[in-house]
C-alpha positions in Angstrom: -30.0 -5.9 12.0 -28.7 -2.5 13.1 -29.8 0.3 10.7 -27.2 2.5 9.0 -28.0 6.2 9.7 -28.8 7.9 6.5 -28.4 11.5 7.7 -25.1 12.9 6.5 -25.0 15.3 9.5 -24.2 12.4 11.9 -21.3 9.9 11.8 -22.0 6.2 11.4 -20.8 4.3 14.4 -17.8 2.1 14.4 -19.3 -1.5 13.8 -21.2 -0.6 10.6 -18.8 1.7 8.8 -18.4 1.3 5.1 -14.9 -0.3 5.6 -16.7 -2.9 7.8 -19.7 -3.4 5.6 -17.6 -3.9 2.5 -14.0 -4.3 3.5 -13.0 -4.6 -0.4 -14.3 -0.9 -1.0 -11.6 1.5 -1.8 -13.3 4.9 -2.3 -16.2 6.6 -1.0 -17.8 10.1 -1.4 -18.9 11.2 2.2 -19.3 14.5 4.2 -17.5 16.1 7.1 -19.3 15.9 10.4 -16.8 17.7 12.6 -13.2 18.9 12.4 -10.9 20.2 15.1 -7.2 20.7 15.7 -5.7 17.6 17.3 -4.5 18.0 20.9 -1.5 15.6 21.4 -1.9 13.5 24.5 0.6 14.3 27.2 2.7 11.4 28.5 3.4 11.3 32.2 7.2 11.9 33.1 9.1 8.7 33.4 6.2 6.5 32.0 6.8 4.7 28.5 3.9 4.6 26.2 3.2 1.5 24.3 2.9 2.3 20.6 0.0 0.9 18.5 1.2 -2.1 16.4 2.7 -0.9 13.1 0.7 2.4 13.4 2.5 5.4 11.7 3.9 8.0 14.1 2.0 11.1 14.4 4.0 14.3 13.8 4.6 16.9 16.5 3.2 19.5 14.0 -0.5 20.4 14.3 -2.8 17.9 12.6 -6.6 17.7 12.2 -9.0 15.4 13.7 -11.7 14.8 11.1 -15.0 12.8 11.7 -16.9 11.7 8.6 -20.4 10.7 8.0 -19.0 7.4 6.7 -15.4 5.9 5.7 -13.5 3.3 3.9 -10.6 4.0 6.3 -10.6 1.5 9.2 -9.9 2.8 12.8 -7.8 0.4 14.8 -9.6 -2.2 16.9 -10.1 -5.8 17.5 -6.4 -6.4 17.4 -6.3 -5.0 13.9 -4.0 -1.8 13.4 -5.3 1.4 11.9 -5.6 1.9 8.2 -3.7 4.7 6.3 -5.6 6.4 3.5 -6.3 9.8 1.6 -9.0 12.4 1.8 -9.6 14.5 -1.3 -11.5 17.8 -0.7 -13.8 19.9 -3.0 -10.9 22.0 -4.2 -9.1 19.0 -5.7 -6.4 18.7 -2.9 -5.5 15.3 -1.5 -4.6 15.1 2.1 -2.8 12.1 3.9 -4.6 10.3 6.8 -1.8 9.1 9.0 -4.1 7.1 11.5 -7.7 6.4 12.3 -8.9 5.8 15.8 -12.2 5.0 17.6 -13.2 7.7 20.0 -16.3 6.3 21.8 -18.3 5.2 18.8 -16.7 7.6 16.3 -14.1 7.0 13.7 -11.6 9.9 14.0 -9.1 10.5 11.0 -5.8 12.1 11.9 -5.1 14.2 8.8 -1.7 15.7 8.1 -1.9 19.4 6.9 0.8 21.9 5.9 -1.4 24.8 7.2 -4.0 24.3 9.7 -6.0 27.6 9.2 -6.4 26.9 5.5 -7.3 23.2 6.0 -10.1 24.1 8.6 -11.7 26.1 5.8 -12.0 23.1 3.5 -12.9 20.6 6.1 -15.9 22.6 7.4 -19.0 20.5 8.6 -21.1 19.5 5.6 -18.3 19.7 3.1 -18.1 16.8 0.6 -14.9 14.8 0.7 -13.8 11.5 -0.9 -12.2 9.0 1.4 -9.9 6.7 -0.4 -7.4 3.8 0.0 -4.4 4.3 -2.2 -2.5 1.3 -3.6 -0.1 1.1 -0.7 -3.0 1.7 1.8 -5.1 -1.1 0.2 -2.1 -3.7 0.3 -1.8 -2.8 3.9 -5.5 -3.3 4.6 -5.5 -6.5 2.6 -2.7 -7.9 4.6 -4.4 -7.1 7.8 -7.6 -8.6 6.8 -5.9 -11.8 5.6 -4.0 -12.3 8.9 -7.2 -11.2 10.9 -9.6 -13.7 9.2 -6.9 -16.4 9.4 -6.5 -15.8 13.2 -10.3 -16.3 13.6 -10.1 -19.6 11.7 -7.0 -20.9 13.5 -8.4 -19.9 16.9 -11.7 -21.7 16.2 -10.0 -24.9 15.1 -7.6 -24.8 18.2 -10.6 -24.6 20.4 -12.9 -27.0 18.8 -10.2 -29.6 17.8 -7.6 -29.5 20.6 -9.6 -27.6 23.4 -6.9 -24.8 23.3 -8.5 -21.3 23.8 -6.7 -18.4 22.3 -5.5 -16.2 25.2 -4.3 -13.3 22.9 -3.0 -12.7 19.4 -0.7 -10.2 17.7 -1.0 -8.8 14.3 2.7 -8.0 13.8 4.5 -5.6 11.3 4.6 -7.1 7.7 6.3 -9.4 6.7 6.7 -11.1 10.2 4.6 -14.0 11.1 1.8 -13.2 13.4 1.0 -15.5 16.5 -1.8 -16.7 18.8 -1.0 -17.5 22.3 -2.4 -20.7 23.8 -2.2 -22.2 27.2 0.4 -24.8 26.4 3.0 -25.8 23.9 2.0 -28.0 20.9 3.6 -31.0 19.3 4.5 -31.0 15.6 1.7 -33.6 15.0 -0.9 -31.3 16.5 0.4 -28.2 14.5 0.3 -30.2 11.3 -3.3 -31.5 12.1 -4.6 -28.0 12.7 -2.9 -26.8 9.5 -4.4 -29.6 7.6 -7.9 -29.0 9.0 -7.7 -25.2 8.2 -6.6 -25.6 4.7 -9.4 -28.3 4.1 -11.8 -25.5 5.1 -10.0 -23.0 2.9 -10.4 -25.4 -0.1 -14.1 -25.6 0.5 -14.3 -21.7 0.4 -16.3 -21.2 3.5 -18.1 -17.8 3.5 -17.4 -15.0 5.9 -20.0 -12.6 6.8 -21.1 -10.3 9.8 -24.2 -10.0 11.9 -25.0 -6.7 13.6 -27.6 -5.9 16.1 -28.4 -3.2 18.6 -26.1 -3.3 21.5 -27.5 -4.6 24.9 -24.9 -4.2 27.5 -26.7 -6.5 29.9 -26.4 -9.4 27.4 -22.7 -8.6 26.5 -20.7 -11.5 27.8 -17.4 -10.9 29.8 -14.2 -12.6 28.9 -13.7 -16.1 30.2 -11.3 -16.3 33.1 -9.2 -19.5 33.4 -8.1 -21.1 36.7 -4.8 -19.4 36.5 -6.5 -16.1 36.5 -5.8 -15.2 32.8 -8.7 -14.1 30.7 -9.5 -15.4 27.2 -9.9 -12.6 24.7 -11.3 -9.1 25.4 -14.8 -7.9 26.3 -16.4 -4.9 24.6 -14.4 -1.7 25.4 -16.0 0.2 28.2 -15.8 3.5 26.3 -17.5 2.1 23.2 -20.7 4.2 22.5 -21.4 2.9 19.0 -24.5 1.2 20.1 -24.0 -2.0 17.9 -22.8 -5.5 18.6 -21.0 -7.0 15.6 -20.3 -10.8 15.2 -18.0 -12.1 12.4 -19.2 -15.7 11.2 -17.1 -18.1 9.2 -19.9 -20.5 8.0 -20.0 -23.6 10.1 -16.7 -22.8 11.7 -16.8 -19.9 14.0 -19.0 -17.0 15.5 -16.9 -14.3 17.3 -17.6 -10.8 18.3 -15.1 -8.6 16.5 -15.1 -5.1 15.0 -12.1 -5.6 12.4 -12.2 -6.0 8.6 -12.4 -9.5 7.2 -12.3 -11.1 3.8 -15.7 -12.2 2.4 -14.4 -15.8 2.0 -11.5 -18.0 3.3 -11.1 -19.6 0.0 -7.7 -17.7 -0.8 -6.2 -18.0 2.8 -3.8 -20.8 2.4 -2.7 -21.1 6.0 0.9 -22.0 7.0 1.9 -22.6 10.6 5.4 -22.3 11.9 6.0 -26.1 13.1 6.9 -25.1 16.6 5.7 -23.1 19.6 7.7 -20.6 21.8 7.2 -21.1 25.4 6.2 -18.0 27.4 6.9 -18.3 31.2 5.2 -15.8 33.4 5.1 -15.7 37.3 2.3 -17.9 37.8 1.4 -19.4 34.3 3.1 -21.0 31.3 1.7 -20.4 27.8 3.1 -20.6 24.2 2.9 -18.8 20.9 2.0 -20.4 17.7 3.1 -18.4 14.7 1.2 -18.4 11.3 1.3 -16.9 7.9 -1.1 -16.4 5.0 -1.9 -14.2 2.0 0.8 -11.7 1.2 3.0 -12.6 4.1 3.1 -16.3 3.1 4.0 -15.3 -0.4 6.7 -13.0 0.9 7.8 -15.8 3.3 8.2 -18.3 0.6 10.0 -15.9 -1.8 12.6 -14.8 0.8 13.1 -18.5 1.9 13.5 -19.6 -1.7 16.1 -16.7 -2.2 17.9 -17.6 1.0 18.0 -21.3 0.0 19.2 -20.6 -3.6 21.9 -18.3 -2.2 23.0 -20.9 0.3 23.2 -23.6 -2.3 25.3 -21.4 -4.6 27.7 -20.6 -1.8 27.8 -24.4 -1.0 28.3 -25.2 -4.7 25.4 -27.8 -4.5 21.7 -28.1 -5.5 19.1 -26.8 -3.2 17.8 -30.4 -2.2 21.5 -31.1 -1.0 21.8 -28.0 1.2 21.1 -29.8 4.4 23.6 -32.4 3.8 26.3 -30.2 2.6 25.8 -27.8 5.7 26.2 -30.9 7.9 29.4 -31.8 6.0 30.8 -28.3 6.2 29.9 -28.2 10.0 31.7 -31.6 10.5 34.8 -30.5 8.6 35.0 -27.3 10.5 35.0 -29.2 13.8 37.8 -31.3 12.5 39.7 -28.2 11.3 39.1 -26.6 14.8 40.5 -29.7 16.5 43.6 -29.7 14.2 44.2 -26.0 15.0 43.8 -26.6 18.6 46.3 -29.5 18.6 48.8 -27.4 16.5 48.5 -24.4 18.8 49.1 -26.7 21.8 52.2 -28.1 20.2 53.4 -24.6 19.3 52.7 -23.4 22.9 54.9 -26.3 24.1 57.7 -25.4 21.7 57.6 -21.8 22.8 57.7 -22.6 26.5 60.7 -25.0 25.8 62.7 -22.1 24.4 61.7 -19.9 27.4 62.8 -22.8 29.7 66.2 -22.9 27.9 66.6 -19.1 28.3 65.7 -19.3 32.0 68.3 -22.0 32.5 71.1 -20.1 30.9 71.0 -17.5 33.6 70.2 -19.8 36.6 72.7 -20.4 39.4 73.2 -16.8 40.3 72.0 -15.7 43.8 68.7 -13.4 43.5 68.5 -14.3 39.9 64.8 -13.8 38.3 64.2 -14.8 34.8 62.1 -11.9 33.4 60.6 -11.8 29.9 57.9 -10.1 27.9 56.7 -11.9 24.8 54.4 -10.1 22.4 52.4 -11.9 19.7 50.3 -11.1 16.7 47.4 -13.5 16.7 44.2 -13.4 14.6 42.9 -16.7 16.2 39.5 -16.9 17.8 40.8 -17.4 21.4 44.2 -15.7 21.9 43.8 -16.0 25.7 43.6 -19.7 25.6 46.9 -19.9 23.6 48.7 -17.7 26.1 47.3 -20.0 28.8 48.7 -23.0 27.1 52.1 -21.4 27.0 52.1 -20.5 30.7 50.9 -24.0 31.7 53.5 -25.7 29.7 56.3 -23.3 31.0 55.1 -23.8 34.6 55.2 -27.6 34.2 58.8 -27.5 32.9 60.0 -25.0 35.7 58.4 -27.2 38.5 61.6 -29.3 38.8 63.8 -26.1 39.1 64.4 -23.6 41.8 64.7 -20.7 39.2 62.4 -17.6 40.1 60.7 -16.2 37.2 58.1 -13.5 36.0 56.7 -13.4 32.5 54.5 -11.1 30.6 52.6 -12.3 27.6 50.7 -10.0 25.2 48.5 -10.8 22.1 47.1 -8.5 19.6 45.3 -8.9 16.3 47.1 -7.9 13.1 44.7 -5.0 12.3 44.2 -2.5 15.1 41.9 0.3 15.6 41.0 2.5 18.6 38.7 -0.2 19.9 41.1 -3.1 19.4 41.7 -5.3 22.6 45.1 -6.6 23.5 45.2 -9.6 25.8 47.6 -9.3 28.7 48.8 -12.2 30.8 51.2 -12.1 33.8 52.5 -15.2 35.5 55.4 -16.0 37.9 56.9 -18.1 40.7 56.0 -15.5 43.4 52.5 -14.1 43.9 54.0 -10.9 45.2 55.9 -10.3 42.0 52.7 -11.1 39.9 50.8 -8.7 42.0 53.3 -5.9 41.7 53.6 -6.4 37.9 49.8 -6.4 37.5 49.2 -3.2 39.6 52.0 -1.5 37.6 50.4 -2.5 34.3 47.0 -1.1 35.6 48.4 2.2 36.7 51.0 2.9 33.9 49.0 1.4 30.8 45.4 1.7 32.0 45.0 -2.1 31.6 41.9 -3.3 33.3 42.1 -6.7 34.7 43.0 -8.8 38.0 44.2 -12.1 39.3 44.9 -14.2 42.3 48.0 -16.0 43.3 50.5 -16.7 40.5 48.5 -15.6 37.6 47.0 -12.2 36.4 45.3 -11.3 33.2 43.7 -8.1 31.7 42.9 -6.2 28.6 44.2 -3.1 26.9 41.9 -1.2 24.6 43.5 0.7 21.8 46.4 0.6 19.5 49.4 -1.3 21.1 52.7 0.1 20.0 56.0 -1.7 20.5 57.7 1.6 21.1 55.3 2.8 23.8 53.2 0.2 25.4 55.8 -2.5 24.7 58.8 -0.6 26.2 56.7 0.4 29.3 56.1 -3.4 29.9 59.8 -3.8 29.5 60.6 -1.1 32.0 58.2 -2.5 34.6 59.9 -5.8 34.4 63.4 -4.1 34.7 62.2 -2.3 37.8 61.6 -5.7 39.6 
């Protein structure tokens, strides 16, 4: 067992900090070892930095880097994000700790200060301070501990019961489910089996404790590498200088090197696994993510799911147990309604085309006659282009038995227009040269974006379509042909 340094002039190394020895401890009186002005790390031009998971953003204003003899504020590590917390100095002032990070073997607190010079005076080496987790800080820590300990339990069962090693894991932002990444997808039966096994152990209340010993680098194990080339887990960080090797033990279930904080027992970690896995395809491997919830996240998930279910049931005017059947009924009714609308639109399109054919026939027989027409419609349907196409198809079929030349422009706009409204424009005719001429004119004079080939052209006009402006320009284009 590694000894905890008693001298208050040196910092206790990461691995045996108070937050790791007793993760439920919320407050601790300690002393300042060092304090300096933080120097923000420069980011190379053009390179994007990967932010720590759910770590608060450090301000651009000067902040202090404070190393304490001991701390209840956990520095990020082992896949677990940093704690947030408070430091109270001897003058009674309370300072916010935005982040804590491990530098070598030291826990460094990033402290927000309104005035650097005055803050440096109260954080002088040897000064007594109180490190504390406020209510929100402890709730954050408790959530992290719950998910972290659950991950150890879940990974152990996946490996021992199904021979599925954990390739990686992610402690996501509250209240999203966390996940472990495994080499393959899992069936629903496998997921339920692992969940049942986990909760059986939870019911038994297996104890969680740590074993710490002096670090021997030569005995430290490197990560196992699979045939695919992917490594399982992570080895001890190369920059770690804390000098201790820390193993987290779940009695009779798992022994795993870890520097994170864990609950003293799994008795309150009711585990829920999302009953499916997401496949992750990479260049040379395929893996899957299994999502899980427990503790505060599970409660939040159940609450939000219940609220969603009751709200949906209310909207559907049925009880919660009938929501699934009622949704299926609504979907089926919607399909039938869409089919009726589609049939009616086709019938209406044929009726409109019949009227156009009659107009075209009225002027036929004259040499050089071209039937030209602009039809503008207001349509709030889901697919106005399809309706205009139905009109053109029906009209062309009718005109196939005649020798009358024609050129038509169809436009469709929703009833409510704004500067970003899209008007659908369609041009079709009996001569591809006429269609091309009309399309080019619409593009140049109205700014319509579109194109076509042969006897049909289509495009879109963005903005408010006005009959006295855009509509008359279309009519003028047709008159010029």
